[in-house]
Each structure stands twice: as structure tokens, then as C-alpha cells.
N, C-alpha and C positions, 0 to 999 in steps of 0.2 A: 326151581323152574328153569328150563333151558330157554335162553334168548337166542332168537334167530340172528346170526351174525350179519347177514345181508340186510335184514330189517333194521338193525342198529346202524349200519353204514348209511342206509337211506335216510334215517332220521337225522344223522349228523350232517349229511350233505344239505338237507332242507334247512337245518338250523344255521348252517354257515351261510347259505344263500340269503336267508333273512337278515342275518347280521351284516353281510356285505352291503345289502340294499340300504340299511340304515346307517352305515358307517360314513363319517365325514370324509373318508378317503375314496369315495365312490369314483368310478372312472370319469364321471362328468366333471369332476373337479380338475381334470387335466388341462382344461382350457380356462380355468379361472385365474385371476391375479392374486389369489390367496389373500383377499382383502381382509379376512378376519384373523389371520395368523399373527400372534404376538411375537414369538420368537420361533423360528422354523421348527426346532426340535421339540417344542412344546405346543404344537399346533392343536387347535381345539378339537380336531378330529383324530389326533394321535398324541395324547398327553405325554407320552414318552414312547417313541416308535416301537422300541423293543418290547413294550408291554401291551401293545395294540391287541384288540380281541382277535384280530386275524394275523397276529404276529407269530414269532418263532415259538412262543409258548401256547399257542392256540390249542384248544382241546382237540382239534383235528390235525395237529402238527405231528412232528416226529415222535412225540410221546403220546399220540392219540390213543385213547382207551381201546379203540377198535383193534389196531394192530400196527406195530412199528413199520411193517412193510405193506400196510394196507394200500389199496389203490388210491385212496385220498390222503395218503401219508406224505412222505418227504417230497413227493413230486406233485402233490395236490395243489390246485390253484389257490387254495387258502393256506398252503403249507409254508415252510421256511423260505421258499422261493416265490411265494405268492406275490401278486401285484401290489399288495399292501404291506409287504414284508420290509424289514429294516434295511435290506440290501437290494431291494427291487429298483432298478433304474427307472421304472415308469411310475413308481408310487407317488401319487400327487402330494402326499404329506410326509414322505419318507425323508430321513436325513440326507440321503443321496438322490432325492427326487429331482426330476428334471425341472420342477417348478421351485425346487429348494434354494439352490445357491443364487438364483436370479430372481427370487421372489420380490416384486417391486415394493412390497410394504413390510418386508421382514426387517425388524429393527436391528438385527445383528447380522444381516446378510452382507457379505463383503462387496457386492456390486449393487446393493439396493438403491434405487433412485432417490430415496428419502432417508438413507442411512446417515445418522449424524456423524459417524466416524468413517464414512466411505471415502476412499481416496479419489474416487471418480464421481462422487455424489453431486448432482447438479445444484443441490442446495447446501453443500458442505461448506462450512466456514473457512476451510483451508483448500478448497477445490481449485485446481488450476484453471478450470473452465467454468467457474461459478457464474452463471448468467444473471443471478440476482445480486451479485456482489456490487455494492455501490461504487467501488473504485476499480472497476474492471478496465483493463488496458484496451486500447483501441483495436487491437488485433483479436480480442476475445479471450485473452489469457489474463486471468486475475492478477491485478497489480499487488494484491496483498497475499499472494500465495506464499505459504511457508510461515506466516505469522498470524496468530490469532488476533482478531480485532480487539479482544479484551487486553492484549499485551500493550498495544500502542494507543489504546483509548479510542474515543470517538473522533472521527475525522470531520471537524466542523466546517471544512471547506465544502462539504456536501450540503450544507444548509442553504436556504434561500431567504436572503442573500447569503453568500459564503462568508464565513468568518475566517480571517487569515491569522496565522501564528505571529507571535511577538518577534521571532527571528525571521527576517526576510532578506533575500539576497538577489543579486543580479550578476550574471556571468559577464565579466569585463574582458576576458581573454580566453581564446580557444585555439589550441594548436594540435597538429597531427604529427607526433614524434616519429622519427625514423629508427630510434633505438632507445634503450633505457626506459622502457614502458612503465615500470613501477606499478604494475597492477596485475593481479592473477586473473587474467581474462578467461583462461580455460579451466580454471578451478582445480588445477593439479597440485596446489599447495606451494608452488614456487613462482617467482617472477623472473622471466627470461625471454628470449627472443620469440618463443612460441606464443607469447601473449600479444603479438602485433603482426600477425600474418598478413592481414589486409594492408597494414601500413607499409610493409616491405614490398608488396605487390604494386600498390599505387605509387610507391616511391621509385619504381623502375624507371630508368632514364627514358626509355622509349615511351612509356605511358605518360610520363611527366611532360614530354615534348608535345603531347596532345592536350593535356588538361591544365598544364601550367603548375605554379606553386600553390599547393593546397593551403598552406599556412597563410599566404597572402589573400587567397580567396575567403578563408574563414575570417580573417581580420577585416576585410572589406565588408562582409555581411554583418559582423558584430557592430562595426562602426556605423553603417547606414540603417541599422535596425531590422534588416531582413532576417537576421538570426538573433532575436532579442529573447534570451532565455532568463526567466525569473522564477523564483521559488520561495516557498515558506516552510518552516519547520513547525508543523502543527503540534501545539501543546508542549513544545520543548521549553523548559524554564531554567536551563542551566544545570540541572541535576544530572550528574554522570550516570551512565549505564541505565537510563530510564527510556524505554521504548517510546517512539513517537512516529508520526507520519511526516515524510518529506514530500511535498507536492510540487511538481514542476509545471510551468505554464509558458505559452508563447505570449511574450509581451506585445502589446499593440503599439503604443508610443509612450515616450516619457512625457509626463504631464507638465504643463506650464513652460514648455520649451526648455526644460532642464537638461543640462549637458553634464554627464558624469564620466566621460571618457577623454583620454588624451591619445592621440594617434601618432604613429611614425609613418612618414611617407617617403617614397623613393624620388629620384630626380624627375620622374614624370608625373608626380603627384598622386601616385597610387598608394593606398594605405597598405602597409606591410605588417603592422603590429598595433595592438591596442592595450590600454591599461586604464585603471581607475585614476581619476584626478582627485578623488577624495570627496566629491560632492554626493550627497544622498538625495536621490530623485524618487518621486512618486511615479507609478506606472499604471496604465490601463492594461487589462488582460484581454486577449483575443477570446471571445466566447467559445470558439471551436476547441479551446483547451479543456472543455468539459464534455462529459458524455451526456446521453439523453436523459439520464437520471439526475443530472446536476452535479456529479462528482468529478474531480480531476481525472483526466485520462491517464496521467502518469502520477502514481502515488507509491512511495517506496517505504517499507518498514525500516526504521533507522534507530541508531544509537550514537551517543557521543561518550567516549571513554574519559576517565579522569585526566588523562594526558591531553584532552582536546581532540583526539582522533575521531573524525566524523565518518560514519559508514552508513550508507543507504542502499538497500536492495538485498538480494537480487530480485529483479523482476523483468518483464519483457515490455518494450515500448517502441514506438515508431520514432525515427529520427530522420530529418531531412538533411542529407549529406551532400554538400556542394562538390561537383566535379566540373571544372571549367565553367561553361556558361549555363549549365543545367544543375538541378538538384535531384538526387535519387532518394526516393522514399524507402528507407530500409527499416526492417524490423530487427532491433537489437535484442537478442535473447540472453537471459540471465545477466542483464545489465546492472551495473552498480556505480555509485558515486562514492568517492573517498577523498579525504583531505584533512587539513588541519584547521579547526574552527577557532577563531580568535576568542580570547577570554574577555576582551574589552569592547570590541566593536561587533555588535550582533549581526551575523550574516556574512562576515568576512571569512572566506575560505582560501587558504594558500596551498600550493602544491597539490591542487585537486586533480583527480583522474576519473575518467569515465571509461569503462571498458565492458566488453561483453562479446557475444558471438553473433555472426551473421552468416546465414546459409548461402552457399554459392548460388542456389536457385533464386534466392531473394534478390541478389545483386543482378544476375542476368535478366531476371524478370523486370526489375526496375529500369534497366537499360532498354529492354525491348519496348516497354511502355513509353519511354521518351521518344524512341525512334518511330513508333507507330503514330505518335502525335505529330512529329516533325522529322522525317527521314533525313533532312539536310543538316541536322545537328552534328557537330564535329565528332561527338562520342560515337555516333553510328558508324563512322568510318573505321573504327578499331575495336568494335564490340566482339568480333571473332578472336582477335588477339587477346583481348581482356579475358574472355572466357577460357582461353588456353592457359593464360598465366594464373588463373584462379585455382591453383593447385594447393588445396588446404587439407590434404590427407584423405583417407578412405571415406570419412563421413561427410566430406565436402562442406564442413563448417569452418568458417574463417574467424579468427580472433581479430578484434579491433580495439584500439586504445586512443583516447583523446585526453590531452591535458587541459586544465582550465584553472582560472582564478576568478573569484567572485567577490563582490563588494556589498556592503550593507545597502538595502533598499528601503525606501519610505513606504507610504501607504499604497495599497492596491485597490483597484476597482475594476469591475468587469465592464467592458465596452458594450454598448447597446447593440452593436452589430460588428461583424468581422470585417476588418480592413486589410487583412493579409491575404 
């Protein structure tokens, strides 16, 4: 019996149309969030795209029983270039589908907002901008970036009330070196002059004539409590190479009028240097040291080696840097703390360094903020000069290094209100 060729083609077209209407890759899915897809390539409406009923092996495809050159063949809308085909740029369930790589619920999608391994996932445990991370830095960049929470353990400082570690410390000396920075601030694997670009700029004789001796300013602020930095090594118990959290806080005051510093003064009575006098003091903590979720704003993944070398970071955090009579609120990026931790006195750190990067725009923006508030501030008279001198390479990122020493601290308690 002879079958009419055009009748057969018509039957196939009708069959394909019915199949397309019932297929999960219907054009209307182009606006869906693919809420039911488990893994994009195995979407419920395309178990394996290449085997889809409207795919490259479709009965109306290039091998269509009708005719390899049939009008509904290789160029047919249901053919190898069909909108539901494996290479179709508009296929709503295709491996290269416009909904594919950005599917908001695709468990393996590289940019999926809920992808457990997504480098930009808002709920990712190692996400640099994880909004739900309990130890997020004040600038919105996660302080735990690069270290799984399971590595360092639970940060008990996030509890209410916070639980502080057995090792507690108070910074007793802070200086701004002009050379021998001893910290790889730019992360190039070496320690050299490139690790203290901002140090060299602010050490310029002309700038120094405006802002004075930065070391003396730092010593004065450490001595009078303006710059009272304290911290705890959460869950550290003396075991080498065991990850833990180092939390840093703004101290409010030393409790019971305890004095743990000795100072060096010049002929005019100005403090020029500070050091520990060996006394262990208790401190209250400024509540502004915690975020709205109750976790420390500055929390760094840390380790201590068998040789006692303490290393914390890197992470991003804000630091109030004194320049003359004002302080600039600077974001230090990729900041880290390093030094030698005492084996006998918990919290004593010698030869400590704090280093990282500061964007030129952050520095000039901080100066502009000061001058907007009070145009008469001395720094406003040379902000144009400062901007010119801030030549930190093509990326306009300046390295900065501070040296510190810290001494064992006693108990911590959070103040009922901020006094700083």
C-alpha cells in the first residue's frame, strides 16, 4: 500500500506539536526560575538534553523517517537546531540554556545563589560577601573568608553573652615603621620595601611637617586608651597547627583603674613610647566591636606553629588610623596579624606585625570626610599634596605595615553602652 508522503509529514508535524506542548521545555519556562531542576543537565523536563524527545535524535530530526532533506528535517523547528535542542541558546532546559548557568536553584550551577560551592554564593560558607556569616567584617566582607568554619571550630564570642578564649591579649605598643617592615603586605612571597608604601609616603618630610610624628601619636593614643586594642584566641589551647579564631575588639576601659603600661615621655611631657609593665588587667569591651548579630566585627582564622609563630588572617577590617589631630577610618584589605606567641604567658606576642592593603580612594575619601565635617582641620590644607604623593602603582592600592607588641590580659566583659 502506497503511503502519501505529504500526509506522513503532516502527521509527524502534528505529533511533534503535541509533544512540544507537553514537554517541560515549553517556551513559557523561559521566564521561570527553574525551581524544580535538581541539576541543570538532568532537569525534570530534559532528563539528559541530548536524549530529549525533541532533541537531536527526534523522530523528526536529521534521521527523520520522512526524508533526511525533508522540510521538517535538519532545519525543522523540532530538529537539531530546535529551540529545545542541546545546543539551542534559548532552550529553557538546555545545557547551554539562558536559564542554565544562572539557574537560581541549580545545585551545581556555578553562579547559583544557593549553590553550596559557589564562589559568589550569598549563603556560601566561604563567600567573601556572605551576608549571613556571623563574623562578617564591618565593610560587608566576610571575616572568615578562605577558611571553613569547621576548620576553626565554633566562634563562641558570637554567643549571648559572648564566651572569650583562654588566651587573651592587650596591645601595649604600636609603631609605624619607616623600613624593615617584616611582613608580606602585598602577598608577593617576599618581605621588602614594597610592603610599606603608605609608610614611606606618610614618612615624607613635608607630610610629617603637617601631621607630626606618627609613632608619638600612636603611643599617646595607646597610653590614654583612645586606641585600646584587645583580643582573644577563641578555642586555642596551646596545640600547634590547630585552627582557631582570633577576635579583636575596641577596649572601653581597664577595669578597677588597673594600669598595665609604662610610658616614655619627652621634655614637654608628651608620651613618645609605651610598653607593658607586667600587670595583667581586666577590660571592658566597647559594644560597637560586635555586629548586629552579636559576633565580633574583626575575626580572623588563625594558627600557631610548633615554633610559636602566630598567624591570623587574611581578612578585611576597618582601622582608625591617627594622622595629626584627626583619625582616618581606613579599610585594610587582606589584613593579617603575625608574631611570636609566648609559651609561658598566655597572650604575650612579641615582634608582632599588622599589615595589609589600603586603596588610594579609601584614603582620599577618609580625608574628604574629615574636611567635610571640619574644613579647618590641618590635614585639609595638604590633601591635594597627599593625593599627589599617593602613588601606589597602577592599581592604586597602597601597602601598609604596623608593628606591635601585646601582653596577657585578664577577664573581658562587654560594656552596657559605648563610651568611645
